[in-house]
C-alpha positions as a printed Julia matrix, in Angstrom:
438×3 Matrix{Float64}:
 -23.11  17.97   -4.23
 -21.17  20.75   -2.65
 -18.15  19.7    -2.55
 -18.5   18.2    -6.43
 -19.27  21.75   -7.37
 -16.43  23.21   -5.9
 -13.98  20.02   -7.44
 -15.42  20.52  -10.98
 -12.74  23.88  -10.72
 -10.07  22.2   -10.26
  -8.55  22.0   -13.78
  -9.49  25.79  -13.26
  -6.07  26.95  -12.06
  -7.82  31.36  -12.84
  -9.81  30.48  -10.23
  -9.75  32.12   -6.77
 -11.29  31.0    -3.4
 -15.23  30.04   -3.57
 -18.07  32.6    -1.8
 -20.6   30.9    -0.91
 -24.24  32.51   -0.08
 -26.81  30.37    2.18
 -29.57  30.87    4.76
 -27.87  31.44    8.28
 -29.75  28.55    9.35
 -27.17  26.47    7.63
 -23.36  28.3     7.95
 -22.41  25.41   10.56
 -23.13  22.44    8.05
 -21.65  24.23    4.67
 -18.75  25.49    6.8
 -17.87  22.0     7.73
 -18.57  21.2     3.94
 -16.41  23.35    2.67
 -13.92  22.72    5.04
 -13.83  18.65    4.02
 -13.61  19.75   -0.31
 -10.4   21.6     1.17
 -11.36  25.22    1.64
 -11.74  25.91    5.17
 -11.37  29.45    5.03
 -14.28  29.75    2.58
 -16.38  33.33    3.03
 -20.24  32.06    3.95
 -22.56  34.76    3.02
 -25.3   34.69    5.42
 -28.78  35.75    4.4
 -31.41  35.79    7.46
 -33.79  34.91    4.73
 -34.4   33.51    1.45
 -35.21  36.45   -1.3
 -34.29  34.13   -4.77
 -31.16  33.92   -6.82
 -31.09  37.96   -8.09
 -30.38  39.56   -4.45
 -27.64  36.55   -3.62
 -25.73  36.95   -7.11
 -25.8   40.84   -5.78
 -24.02  40.87   -2.14
 -22.17  38.52   -3.93
 -21.01  40.36   -6.03
 -20.74  43.53   -3.34
 -18.05  41.47   -1.8
 -16.21  39.67   -4.28
 -15.21  43.71   -4.66
 -14.95  44.96   -2.05
 -11.25  44.94   -1.93
 -11.14  47.06   -4.82
 -11.03  44.74   -7.87
 -13.79  43.54  -10.26
 -13.74  39.63  -10.82
 -15.42  37.57  -13.3
 -18.23  35.79  -10.44
 -19.06  32.33  -11.87
 -22.18  31.53  -10.27
 -22.86  28.19   -9.62
 -26.5   25.79   -8.05
 -25.05  23.74   -5.95
 -27.47  21.07   -6.54
 -25.9   20.91  -10.49
 -24.47  17.85  -11.32
 -21.31  17.33  -14.25
 -20.39  14.42  -15.82
 -17.73  16.33  -18.01
 -16.12  18.27  -16.26
 -12.97  19.06  -18.8
 -16.17  20.19  -21.26
 -17.25  22.31  -18.62
 -13.98  23.91  -18.19
 -13.8   24.71  -21.61
 -16.49  26.78  -21.52
 -16.04  28.45  -18.44
 -13.18  29.5   -20.62
 -14.74  30.23  -23.55
 -17.55  32.01  -21.6
 -14.98  34.46  -19.42
 -13.44  35.4   -22.55
 -16.49  37.4   -23.35
 -17.59  37.98  -20.25
 -14.74  40.09  -19.85
 -15.67  42.58  -22.73
 -18.74  43.09  -20.71
 -21.73  40.23  -21.65
 -23.55  38.37  -19.05
 -23.21  34.65  -20.19
 -25.08  31.86  -19.24
 -24.26  28.37  -19.87
 -27.18  26.27  -22.29
 -27.69  23.05  -22.51
 -27.74  20.39  -25.92
 -31.07  19.0   -25.26
 -31.53  15.33  -25.43
 -35.32  14.88  -25.87
 -37.96  17.2   -24.38
 -38.0   17.88  -21.2
 -40.51  20.26  -19.72
 -38.93  20.87  -16.91
 -36.83  23.23  -18.04
 -36.34  27.02  -19.89
 -35.18  27.46  -22.93
 -32.86  29.64  -24.42
 -33.3   30.75  -28.51
 -30.14  31.24  -29.51
 -29.13  34.09  -32.07
 -26.47  35.92  -33.96
 -22.48  34.69  -33.21
 -20.51  36.77  -31.35
 -17.47  34.53  -31.67
 -16.58  30.18  -32.1
 -17.91  29.74  -28.86
 -20.29  32.03  -28.14
 -24.08  33.49  -28.5
 -26.4   36.58  -28.25
 -29.44  35.13  -26.52
 -32.79  36.05  -28.38
 -34.95  34.93  -26.4
 -35.61  33.49  -22.74
 -38.62  31.03  -22.52
 -40.3   29.56  -20.12
 -40.92  26.13  -18.89
 -43.2   24.27  -22.02
 -45.83  22.31  -22.52
 -44.33  18.8   -24.11
 -45.26  19.33  -27.49
 -44.18  23.15  -27.17
 -40.82  21.57  -25.88
 -40.57  18.91  -28.91
 -41.37  22.4   -31.5
 -38.24  23.62  -29.51
 -36.18  20.55  -30.06
 -37.07  20.36  -33.99
 -36.27  23.31  -35.09
 -32.44  23.4   -33.75
 -32.75  26.63  -31.92
 -33.23  26.38  -28.69
 -31.01  24.74  -25.7
 -31.57  24.08  -21.89
 -31.37  27.41  -19.79
 -28.88  25.28  -16.26
 -29.0   28.49  -14.3
 -25.26  28.88  -14.68
 -24.25  32.09  -15.33
 -20.33  34.02  -15.86
 -19.39  38.33  -15.71
 -17.59  40.76  -14.29
 -18.89  41.73  -10.73
 -19.48  45.46  -11.55
 -21.98  44.54  -14.83
 -24.31  42.64  -12.78
 -24.81  45.2   -10.64
 -24.89  48.24  -13.0
 -27.44  45.97  -14.7
 -29.11  44.89  -11.58
 -29.79  48.79  -10.89
 -31.22  49.38  -14.71
 -33.87  46.56  -14.15
 -34.24  46.35  -10.25
 -33.22  49.13   -8.67
 -34.99  48.89   -5.22
 -33.4   45.85   -4.92
 -30.32  46.62   -6.13
 -30.28  49.5    -3.5
 -31.29  47.33   -0.2
 -28.74  43.62   -1.63
 -25.88  46.53   -0.91
 -27.76  47.9     2.15
 -27.99  44.5     3.63
 -24.18  44.18    2.38
 -23.36  47.36    3.67
 -25.02  46.58    6.94
 -23.41  43.62    7.77
 -21.7   41.69   10.92
 -18.38  39.53   10.16
 -17.05  37.54   12.55
 -13.99  35.41   10.94
 -15.23  34.18    6.94
 -18.82  34.78    8.35
 -20.58  37.63    7.19
 -24.57  37.83    8.42
 -25.98  39.95    6.21
 -28.57  42.63    7.9
 -32.09  41.07    8.27
 -34.34  44.41    7.64
 -32.98  45.28    4.7
 -32.11  42.12    2.88
 -36.1   41.02    4.19
 -37.15  43.72    2.22
 -36.53  42.71   -0.75
 -39.47  41.86   -3.18
 -36.85  39.05   -4.22
 -36.85  37.39   -7.65
 -34.52  34.9    -9.7
 -31.42  36.25  -11.57
 -32.91  34.64  -14.79
 -36.17  37.02  -14.58
 -34.84  39.93  -13.61
 -31.26  40.54  -15.32
 -30.67  37.92  -18.34
 -34.09  38.72  -19.7
 -34.08  42.37  -19.66
 -30.67  42.83  -20.52
 -29.49  43.61  -23.81
 -26.64  42.07  -23.34
 -27.02  38.37  -22.52
 -25.26  35.69  -24.44
 -25.1   31.67  -24.09
 -22.34  28.8   -24.46
 -23.9   25.48  -26.43
 -22.47  23.08  -24.18
 -22.44  19.82  -23.98
 -21.37  18.58  -20.17
 -23.05  15.35  -19.05
 -25.0   18.09  -17.12
 -28.57  17.72  -14.96
 -30.32  19.58  -13.17
 -30.9   17.45   -9.56
 -34.24  19.47   -9.45
 -36.5   16.61   -8.7
 -36.56  12.58   -7.18
 -36.98  12.28  -11.0
 -34.12  13.48  -12.3
 -31.9   12.32   -9.17
 -33.79   8.55  -10.56
 -32.1    9.86  -14.24
 -28.57   9.56  -12.96
 -28.42   7.27  -10.83
 -27.11   3.49  -11.18
 -30.04   1.68  -11.99
 -30.09  -2.63  -11.48
 -31.49  -4.5   -14.66
 -35.04  -4.02  -13.66
 -33.99  -0.56  -14.19
 -34.04   0.8   -10.14
 -32.29   3.46   -8.46
 -32.25   1.53   -4.24
 -30.11   3.58   -1.83
 -30.03   1.83    1.58
 -31.57  -1.05    3.32
 -34.45  -2.42    0.74
 -36.43  -5.33   -0.21
 -37.91  -4.92   -3.69
 -40.29  -7.59   -5.39
 -41.41  -7.56   -8.88
 -40.39  -3.7    -8.71
 -39.12  -1.82  -12.08
 -37.7    2.04  -12.96
 -38.76   3.65   -9.08
 -36.24   5.48   -6.95
 -36.33   4.09   -3.42
 -34.09   5.61   -0.83
 -33.99   4.28    2.65
 -31.88   6.38    4.98
 -33.66   5.37    8.32
 -34.95   1.66    9.18
 -36.36  -1.42    6.46
 -38.01  -0.2     3.77
 -39.61  -2.59    1.38
 -41.79  -2.43   -1.99
 -43.78  -4.81   -3.66
 -45.57  -4.94   -7.16
 -44.73  -1.16   -8.01
 -43.35   0.87  -11.49
 -42.31   4.1   -11.83
 -42.44   5.19   -7.9
 -40.15   7.42   -6.02
 -39.73   6.04   -2.45
 -38.15   8.26    0.26
 -38.21   7.35    3.29
 -36.23  10.14    5.93
 -36.45  10.42    9.81
 -39.36  12.84   10.43
 -40.98  11.83    6.55
 -42.02   9.15    4.38
 -42.68  10.34    0.68
 -44.27   8.0    -1.76
 -44.89   9.83   -5.13
 -45.53   8.66   -9.01
 -42.42   9.53  -11.02
 -44.56  11.46  -13.62
 -45.49  13.88  -10.95
 -42.15  13.71   -8.77
 -41.69  17.73   -9.93
 -45.13  18.29   -8.01
 -43.39  17.71   -3.79
 -43.51  21.31   -3.82
 -46.95  21.24   -3.24
 -47.01  19.14   -0.76
 -44.23  21.84    0.77
 -46.81  24.0     0.17
 -49.16  22.45    2.34
 -46.11  21.5     5.19
 -45.92  25.7     5.17
 -49.66  26.73    5.14
 -49.76  24.39    8.69
 -45.94  25.76    9.91
 -45.16  22.09   10.37
 -41.8   21.23   11.63
 -41.22  19.45    8.94
 -40.46  22.37    7.17
 -37.71  23.25    9.05
 -35.69  20.25    9.47
 -34.91  16.77    8.39
 -34.6   15.18   11.74
 -31.11  16.49   12.01
 -29.99  19.3    13.82
 -26.73  21.18   12.9
 -24.08  22.46   15.99
 -21.19  23.6    14.85
 -19.4   20.6    16.12
 -21.71  17.91   14.54
 -24.8   16.79   14.22
 -27.35  15.16   16.98
 -30.09  13.23   15.54
 -32.69  11.65   18.17
 -33.43   8.96   18.39
 -36.26   8.78   21.18
 -38.32  10.92   24.09
 -41.34  10.84   26.49
 -41.59  11.45   30.21
 -38.38  12.57   31.7
 -36.29  11.2    29.08
 -34.71  11.89   26.03
 -32.67   9.82   23.52
 -29.73  11.08   20.98
 -27.01  10.56   18.75
 -24.75  12.16   18.89
 -21.18  12.84   16.28
 -18.59  14.7    16.45
 -16.07  15.6    13.51
 -12.58  15.56   14.02
 -10.68  17.83   17.28
 -14.55  18.96   18.0
 -15.7   19.42   21.27
 -19.25  20.24   22.62
 -19.82  23.72   24.37
 -19.21  22.86   28.51
 -22.61  23.12   30.46
 -24.03  21.0    33.24
 -27.63  20.63   34.49
 -30.53  21.14   37.05
 -32.45  18.36   36.92
 -31.38  15.35   34.91
 -28.21  13.1    34.36
 -26.71  12.07   31.37
 -25.96   9.01   29.92
 -22.93   8.76   27.02
 -22.12   5.1    25.07
 -18.79   5.78   23.07
 -20.14   3.6    19.69
 -17.07   4.05   17.91
 -13.93   6.08   17.14
 -12.06   8.51   20.36
 -13.32  10.28   23.08
 -12.44  12.45   26.15
 -15.16  13.61   28.93
 -14.68  15.6    30.87
 -16.64  15.45   34.08
 -16.66  18.2    37.11
 -12.7   18.19   37.43
 -11.19  15.27   35.64
 -11.09  13.86   32.32
 -10.73  11.01   30.99
 -10.34   8.7    27.44
 -13.71   6.87   26.87
 -12.98   3.86   23.81
 -15.86   2.42   22.44
 -18.6    0.52   24.06
 -17.35   1.93   27.27
 -19.34   5.17   28.86
 -19.71   7.42   31.27
 -22.32   8.6    33.06
 -22.88  12.55   34.05
 -24.48  13.48   37.32
 -27.11  16.28   37.85
 -25.22  19.43   38.36
 -22.04  18.5    36.54
 -20.64  20.33   34.49
 -19.13  18.6    31.54
 -18.41  18.23   28.13
 -17.2   15.46   25.3
 -14.07  15.64   22.57
 -12.68  14.19   20.08
  -9.77  12.84   21.05
  -9.74  10.24   18.18
  -8.53   9.69   14.27
 -11.87   9.65   13.37
 -15.62  10.67   13.52
 -16.64  10.17   17.26
 -20.59   8.14   17.64
 -21.53   8.75   20.89
 -25.4    7.64   22.51
 -26.83   9.58   24.53
 -29.81   9.13   27.42
 -30.63  11.66   29.33
 -33.23  11.12   32.57
 -34.82  13.66   34.74
 -37.59  15.82   35.17
 -36.61  18.51   32.41
 -34.42  16.98   29.63
 -34.88  20.16   26.68
 -32.59  22.58   26.53
 -34.52  24.96   29.15
 -33.14  22.84   30.91
 -29.42  23.72   30.48
 -26.04  26.11   32.27
 -22.87  26.77   29.63
 -19.8   27.97   31.34
 -17.73  30.05   28.53
 -14.12  31.13   29.42
 -12.26  29.18   32.2
 -12.93  31.38   35.2
 -15.85  30.38   36.08
 -18.7   32.67   34.49
 -21.22  31.62   33.3
 -24.47  32.2    31.32
 -27.82  30.56   31.19
 -30.05  29.13   28.24
 -33.56  30.41   28.65
């Protein structure tokens, strides 16, 4: 979906390199995905903690203006789908004309049903042939109210996408939320920079009382405008909405992965980790991942956030990870572990290599499943092909490099007294300088 968000602007020749605002924990994964999408030098603005969209857009605005310019900012969440990209590009160009004159423009989707999961925009007077003033924002309504909105013809779905001058947004933020504006600027000014990464200051950014751009700015400004459009938009904010846009079989089921279904209708079933069998169900969501299984009624798919709240209260690790660890070189997926052993699946990107390291209390076995590897053990390096394995003895420096022409897949088996990360000694540089990880 990150690829799609970037790719849908291919028809907008005047667009510059994207900025990505994301949590610092996602930096490596997002960096890899942006490189795969053809934008290897994308600047990543990294949040130490989430503070919602209003401060995220503020730091992006400061970053966009740091060289003295005042560009138009097109704000795009990465969890949307748009099927008619040419229609969307036309809407962006229409919005740009209004934004260049000082309007803060949102995109309103022509509603097709009385949806209770979206916010609504009531349209006002016309600014030009493509842009109208926003008369009012409305929160997510109940079904009866949403039906009235549709019948009136005066309302659009709020798509949560925006376009405005960077300086216009910052001025409005200072007017309506001065503390947020001040702290956002401080977090950006005190940020640490490394290559294309901007790591926001944790103290000032963490002090922000976060809120959405809709509530903080768009609902309060007198310069809100909207471009009505119908680009085949969907906010994939729930499993039900993902089912809505997915390809379905003759029984109305969207199936992904290794699934057996019998007498199942109008359901979404995703198996990413193992076989899932479903029998005699209608209107359900089943999502199996390495660390958890979700089973929900389609009508209650939005209520997954209640489960998230329970996970947070219980400080459950499932809230922080889906079982996959992201590294600068690829990913690590645990397979099995127990007293004295740990088995993991390593996936290395093209040309990537793991850090040089050694272990004091464990041996390690690497089996190449697919791709080509160069494995360094002590002073020796050797090329290892599919179905070949290498054993790394205790205390020996070792490293694995993807030297093939595709993603490298490796099964790693560690055996010893300690198999966790405390038993690691990393080697930096070429002169033997070491750094002990504790």
